C-alpha positions as YAML, in Angstrom:
chain: A
units: angstrom
residues:
- id: 1
  name: MET
  ca: [292.90, 153.62, 48.50]
- id: 2
  name: ALA
  ca: [296.30, 153.94, 50.21]
- id: 3
  name: LYS
  ca: [297.66, 151.07, 48.11]
- id: 4
  name: LEU
  ca: [296.48, 152.79, 44.94]
- id: 5
  name: LYS
  ca: [298.30, 156.00, 45.92]
- id: 6
  name: LYS
  ca: [301.43, 154.01, 46.70]
- id: 7
  name: TRP
  ca: [301.37, 152.25, 43.31]
- id: 8
  name: LEU
  ca: [300.62, 155.48, 41.46]
- id: 9
  name: GLY
  ca: [303.63, 157.03, 43.19]
- id: 10
  name: TYR
  ca: [305.81, 154.13, 42.06]
- id: 11
  name: ALA
  ca: [304.46, 154.44, 38.52]
- id: 12
  name: LEU
  ca: [305.22, 158.17, 38.49]
- id: 13
  name: ILE
  ca: [308.78, 157.58, 39.68]
- id: 14
  name: ALA
  ca: [309.26, 154.86, 37.06]
- id: 15
  name: PHE
  ca: [307.92, 157.17, 34.33]
- id: 16
  name: VAL
  ca: [310.23, 160.01, 35.36]
- id: 17
  name: ALA
  ca: [313.23, 157.66, 35.43]
- id: 18
  name: PHE
  ca: [312.29, 156.28, 32.00]
- id: 19
  name: TYR
  ca: [311.87, 159.80, 30.61]
- id: 20
  name: LEU
  ca: [315.23, 160.92, 31.99]
- id: 21
  name: LEU
  ca: [317.01, 157.90, 30.54]
- id: 22
  name: THR
  ca: [315.39, 157.98, 27.11]
- id: 23
  name: GLN
  ca: [315.06, 161.74, 26.53]
- id: 24
  name: PRO
  ca: [317.82, 163.47, 28.55]
- id: 25
  name: GLU
  ca: [317.86, 166.63, 26.38]
- id: 26
  name: SER
  ca: [314.11, 167.10, 26.66]
- id: 27
  name: ALA
  ca: [314.20, 166.40, 30.39]
- id: 28
  name: ALA
  ca: [316.93, 169.02, 30.82]
- id: 29
  name: GLY
  ca: [314.81, 171.50, 28.90]
- id: 30
  name: VAL
  ca: [311.82, 170.83, 31.14]
- id: 31
  name: ILE
  ca: [313.95, 171.32, 34.27]
- id: 32
  name: HIS
  ca: [315.51, 174.50, 32.85]
- id: 33
  name: THR
  ca: [312.10, 175.94, 31.99]
- id: 34
  name: GLY
  ca: [310.69, 175.03, 35.41]
- id: 35
  name: LEU
  ca: [313.59, 176.58, 37.27]
- id: 36
  name: GLY
  ca: [313.33, 179.70, 35.12]
- id: 37
  name: GLY
  ca: [309.67, 179.99, 36.08]
- id: 38
  name: LEU
  ca: [310.50, 179.59, 39.77]
- id: 39
  name: MET
  ca: [313.20, 182.24, 39.54]
- id: 40
  name: SER
  ca: [310.78, 184.62, 37.83]
- id: 41
  name: ALA
  ca: [308.16, 184.00, 40.52]
- id: 42
  name: ALA
  ca: [310.73, 184.59, 43.27]
- id: 43
  name: GLU
  ca: [311.81, 187.85, 41.65]
- id: 44
  name: SER
  ca: [308.22, 189.01, 41.36]
- id: 45
  name: LEU
  ca: [307.55, 188.15, 44.99]
- id: 46
  name: SER
  ca: [310.69, 190.02, 46.01]
- id: 47
  name: ARG
  ca: [309.56, 193.13, 44.12]
- id: 48
  name: PHE
  ca: [306.12, 192.88, 45.74]
- id: 49
  name: VAL
  ca: [307.56, 192.62, 49.27]
- id: 50
  name: ASN
  ca: [309.92, 195.52, 48.60]
- id: 51
  name: ALA
  ca: [307.02, 197.62, 47.32]
- id: 52
  name: LEU
  ca: [305.13, 196.94, 50.57]
- id: 53
  name: GLY
  ca: [308.03, 198.35, 52.58]
- id: 54
  name: ALA
  ca: [308.41, 201.49, 50.48]
...
């Protein structure tokens, strides 16, 4: 089972590298969207924590 996880990890890394090399614009869009979502989540968490202190 550990070998399977190891090989799946290698396959995932290879897929990501292939995707970045063949579709750089799409990959940049995915990263941009993901970071935007993280920033939105952080802002929401910040508002929640500030509301607890008020």
